[in-house]
DOLO-763736 format. One record per residue (C-alpha): chain; x, y, z. Coordinates in nm, 3 decimals. Example, Ala and Ser with C-alpha at 12.3 -4.5 7.8 and 13.67 -1.06 7.14 Angstrom:
> ch/u/v/w
> A/1.230/-0.450/0.780
> A/1.367/-0.106/0.714
END
This chain:
> ch/u/v/w
> A/-21.987/-3.709/3.590
> A/-21.665/-3.650/3.771
> A/-21.507/-3.941/3.597
> A/-21.614/-3.818/3.257
> A/-21.485/-3.466/3.323
> A/-21.148/-3.606/3.433
> A/-21.105/-3.812/3.119
> A/-21.203/-3.520/2.901
> A/-20.938/-3.307/3.062
> A/-20.678/-3.571/2.997
> A/-20.790/-3.602/2.640
> A/-20.775/-3.227/2.593
> A/-20.427/-3.220/2.743
> A/-20.314/-3.493/2.509
> A/-20.440/-3.298/2.209
> A/-20.233/-2.997/2.316
> A/-19.906/-3.185/2.295
> A/-19.871/-3.158/1.914
> A/-19.958/-2.791/1.936
> A/-19.682/-2.741/2.190
> A/-19.430/-2.819/1.918
> A/-19.520/-2.485/1.762
> A/-19.378/-2.305/2.063
> A/-19.091/-2.081/1.947
> A/-18.854/-2.214/2.211
> A/-18.925/-2.574/2.117
> A/-18.911/-2.496/1.748
> A/-18.555/-2.376/1.789
> A/-18.438/-2.721/1.891
> A/-18.377/-2.852/1.536
> A/-18.173/-2.542/1.458
> A/-17.954/-2.621/1.759
> A/-17.894/-2.969/1.623
> A/-17.790/-2.828/1.284
> A/-17.554/-2.581/1.454
> A/-17.388/-2.864/1.648
> A/-17.340/-3.056/1.324
> A/-17.174/-2.753/1.165
> A/-16.940/-2.714/1.460
> A/-16.850/-3.082/1.441
> A/-16.770/-3.048/1.073
> A/-16.553/-2.743/1.138
> A/-16.375/-2.929/1.417
> A/-16.311/-3.229/1.192
> A/-16.187/-3.000/0.917
> A/-15.949/-2.832/1.160
> A/-15.819/-3.169/1.278
> A/-15.766/-3.271/0.916
> A/-15.559/-2.956/0.853
> A/-15.355/-3.021/1.168
> A/-15.290/-3.382/1.069
> A/-15.188/-3.281/0.718
> A/-14.951/-3.024/0.866
> A/-14.803/-3.288/1.095
> A/-14.755/-3.523/0.801
> A/-14.581/-3.258/0.589
> A/-14.375/-3.141/0.884
> A/-14.285/-3.498/0.971
> A/-14.169/-3.558/0.616
> A/-13.945/-3.250/0.635
> A/-13.805/-3.359/0.971
> A/-13.745/-3.707/0.835
> A/-13.561/-3.562/0.539
> A/-13.339/-3.326/0.735
> A/-13.296/-3.471/1.083
> A/-13.327/-3.848/1.076
> A/-12.997/-4.039/1.088
> A/-12.857/-4.110/0.744
> A/-12.686/-4.431/0.647
> A/-12.352/-4.438/0.827
> A/-12.040/-4.592/0.677
> A/-11.682/-4.627/0.794
> A/-11.382/-4.684/0.572
> A/-11.007/-4.646/0.547
> A/-10.772/-4.619/0.254
> A/-10.397/-4.664/0.237
> A/-10.218/-4.456/-0.019
> A/-9.880/-4.422/-0.181
> A/-9.753/-4.075/-0.263
> A/-9.402/-4.173/-0.372
> A/-9.430/-4.485/-0.583
> A/-9.690/-4.608/-0.831
> A/-9.963/-4.790/-0.642
> A/-9.921/-5.164/-0.683
> A/-9.581/-5.126/-0.851
> A/-9.238/-5.242/-0.742
> A/-9.060/-5.069/-0.464
> A/-9.365/-5.045/-0.238
> A/-9.263/-4.899/0.100
> A/-9.309/-5.120/0.403
> A/-9.550/-4.872/0.561
> A/-9.824/-4.686/0.376
> A/-10.003/-4.388/0.535
> A/-10.373/-4.435/0.588
> A/-10.680/-4.211/0.591
> A/-10.989/-4.307/0.791
> A/-11.336/-4.159/0.745
> A/-11.692/-4.189/0.859
> A/-11.961/-4.091/0.615
> A/-12.332/-4.015/0.648
> A/-12.509/-4.016/0.315
> A/-12.853/-3.964/0.166
> A/-12.979/-3.905/-0.186
> A/-12.891/-3.535/-0.187
> A/-12.605/-3.490/0.058
> A/-12.302/-3.656/0.216
> A/-12.117/-3.557/0.534
> A/-11.767/-3.696/0.580
> A/-11.596/-3.691/0.917
> A/-11.217/-3.677/0.887
> A/-11.029/-3.748/1.213
> A/-10.678/-3.614/1.280
> A/-10.432/-3.805/1.059
> A/-10.173/-4.037/1.209
> A/-9.807/-3.963/1.150
> A/-9.888/-3.702/0.886
> A/-9.974/-3.328/0.888
> A/-10.341/-3.246/0.849
> A/-10.644/-3.107/1.026
> A/-10.958/-3.287/1.140
> A/-11.262/-3.171/0.948
> A/-11.618/-3.222/0.837
> A/-11.671/-3.217/0.461
> A/-12.024/-3.170/0.333
> A/-12.127/-3.228/-0.028
> A/-12.466/-3.084/-0.125
> A/-12.549/-3.263/-0.451
> A/-12.860/-3.054/-0.517
> A/-12.691/-2.715/-0.485
> A/-12.361/-2.842/-0.626
> A/-12.162/-2.705/-0.332
> A/-11.896/-2.842/-0.099
> A/-11.823/-2.704/0.248
> A/-11.513/-2.779/0.457
> A/-11.543/-2.721/0.831
> A/-11.193/-2.716/0.976
> A/-11.237/-2.835/1.334
> A/-10.904/-2.685/1.446
> A/-10.982/-2.337/1.316
> A/-11.361/-2.368/1.364
> A/-11.396/-2.207/1.022
> A/-11.600/-2.298/0.713
> A/-11.484/-2.284/0.353
> A/-11.723/-2.321/0.059
> A/-11.651/-2.405/-0.304
> A/-11.847/-2.543/-0.601
> A/-11.876/-2.921/-0.596
> A/-11.604/-3.087/-0.802
> A/-11.807/-3.358/-0.978
> A/-11.496/-3.489/-1.152
> A/-11.356/-3.593/-0.812
> A/-11.655/-3.650/-0.583
> A/-11.853/-3.962/-0.669
> A/-12.235/-3.940/-0.683
> A/-12.428/-4.076/-0.379
> A/-12.487/-4.433/-0.497
> A/-12.126/-4.473/-0.613
> A/-12.007/-4.342/-0.276
> A/-12.221/-4.604/-0.103
> A/-12.070/-4.875/-0.323
> A/-11.718/-4.750/-0.250
> A/-11.764/-4.743/0.126
> A/-11.933/-5.084/0.117
> A/-11.616/-5.219/-0.038
> A/-11.397/-5.038/0.213
> A/-11.594/-5.181/0.506
> A/-11.517/-5.533/0.388
> A/-11.141/-5.487/0.368
> A/-10.843/-5.257/0.323
> A/-10.790/-5.060/0.005
> A/-10.463/-4.935/-0.142
> A/-10.462/-4.632/-0.365
> A/-10.267/-4.321/-0.457
> A/-10.262/-3.954/-0.358
> A/-10.370/-3.650/-0.559
> A/-10.335/-3.291/-0.448
> A/-10.559/-2.990/-0.493
> A/-10.474/-2.631/-0.408
> A/-10.758/-2.402/-0.296
> A/-10.738/-2.030/-0.225
> A/-10.971/-1.826/-0.004
> A/-11.120/-1.537/-0.201
> A/-11.380/-1.362/0.015
> A/-11.577/-1.381/0.335
> A/-11.944/-1.485/0.323
> A/-12.155/-1.278/0.562
> A/-12.494/-1.433/0.478
> A/-12.488/-1.812/0.462
> A/-12.864/-1.858/0.411
> A/-12.838/-1.874/0.029
> A/-12.599/-2.168/0.069
> A/-12.887/-2.398/0.161
> A/-13.008/-2.580/0.470
> A/-12.726/-2.834/0.502
> A/-12.435/-2.591/0.478
> A/-12.619/-2.337/0.692
> A/-12.658/-2.599/0.963
> A/-12.291/-2.699/0.939
> A/-12.147/-2.346/0.932
> A/-12.392/-2.160/1.156
> A/-12.208/-1.933/1.401
> A/-11.871/-1.983/1.231
> A/-11.667/-1.762/1.000
> A/-11.736/-1.874/0.645
> A/-11.531/-1.804/0.334
> A/-11.563/-1.868/-0.036
> A/-11.281/-2.044/-0.222
> A/-11.152/-2.103/-0.573
> A/-10.912/-2.355/-0.716
> A/-10.575/-2.195/-0.761
> A/-10.545/-2.298/-1.125
> A/-10.879/-2.125/-1.204
> A/-10.771/-1.785/-1.071
> A/-10.664/-1.534/-1.332
> A/-10.287/-1.514/-1.340
> A/-10.257/-1.857/-1.186
> A/-10.293/-1.723/-0.834
> A/-9.918/-1.674/-0.809
> A/-9.825/-1.546/-0.466
> A/-9.530/-1.580/-0.238
> A/-9.586/-1.895/-0.035
> A/-9.433/-1.724/0.267
> A/-9.725/-1.479/0.277
> A/-9.989/-1.753/0.279
> A/-10.151/-1.918/0.578
> A/-10.220/-2.275/0.468
> A/-10.343/-2.603/0.613
> A/-10.428/-2.942/0.468
> A/-10.714/-3.191/0.493
> A/-10.656/-3.551/0.380
> A/-10.974/-3.725/0.268
> A/-11.132/-3.940/-0.003
> A/-11.460/-3.938/-0.194
> A/-11.332/-4.151/-0.477
> A/-11.094/-4.441/-0.535
> A/-10.799/-4.219/-0.448
> A/-10.699/-3.999/-0.154
> A/-10.710/-3.621/-0.194
> A/-10.480/-3.385/-0.007
> A/-10.670/-3.056/-0.004
> A/-10.450/-2.757/0.069
> A/-10.644/-2.444/0.169
> A/-10.457/-2.114/0.175
> A/-10.558/-1.773/0.306
> A/-10.348/-1.502/0.146
END
């Protein structure tokens, strides 16, 4: 009898096990599993947003901060006789430059000229905004003017030019341009990222070409404060004369 009673108790206990699943505490277990799944999905979604932000941010950093293609070139020029003609002087002055270039901008580093007046400078051409900025390294001052597309070659042509210059010397001629400072720029943000980065913390002025100023920009040269930058962005050397009246 004792044996039978013991087995019956075990059998009764075994029958209670399915009923125990109806216990409110146990019944909440599947809900907990669903909640964990939801949290996992939210976590994965958040990671996806973070990764997408990193990708976009990385693309921006790559565009603005990665090193651009760097070129070095020099150009001899003749400012007294026709280039390649008779009567070539024994010595021709030379301009050297280093240029970083991408699809939408070019930065040209102009060292101090040898045996010729001129200031060292950085020249930045923003091809998207159609602007050029000169940073005179002696004055630590920026000067901004609309991009002269008739003089400055487009990016791919600049690359081709400097590729030729890296393989040998190049003889050319000199042209001159006369620029006049017109006004100070207090807010450089509208000038775009590249010029803002170049001119940040420096006095910045707007310029015009002298021949485009009404009246021809006629002033007494003695009252002007001028300096020159010798550079090239084409198959000739440009002597840029910047004057503050």
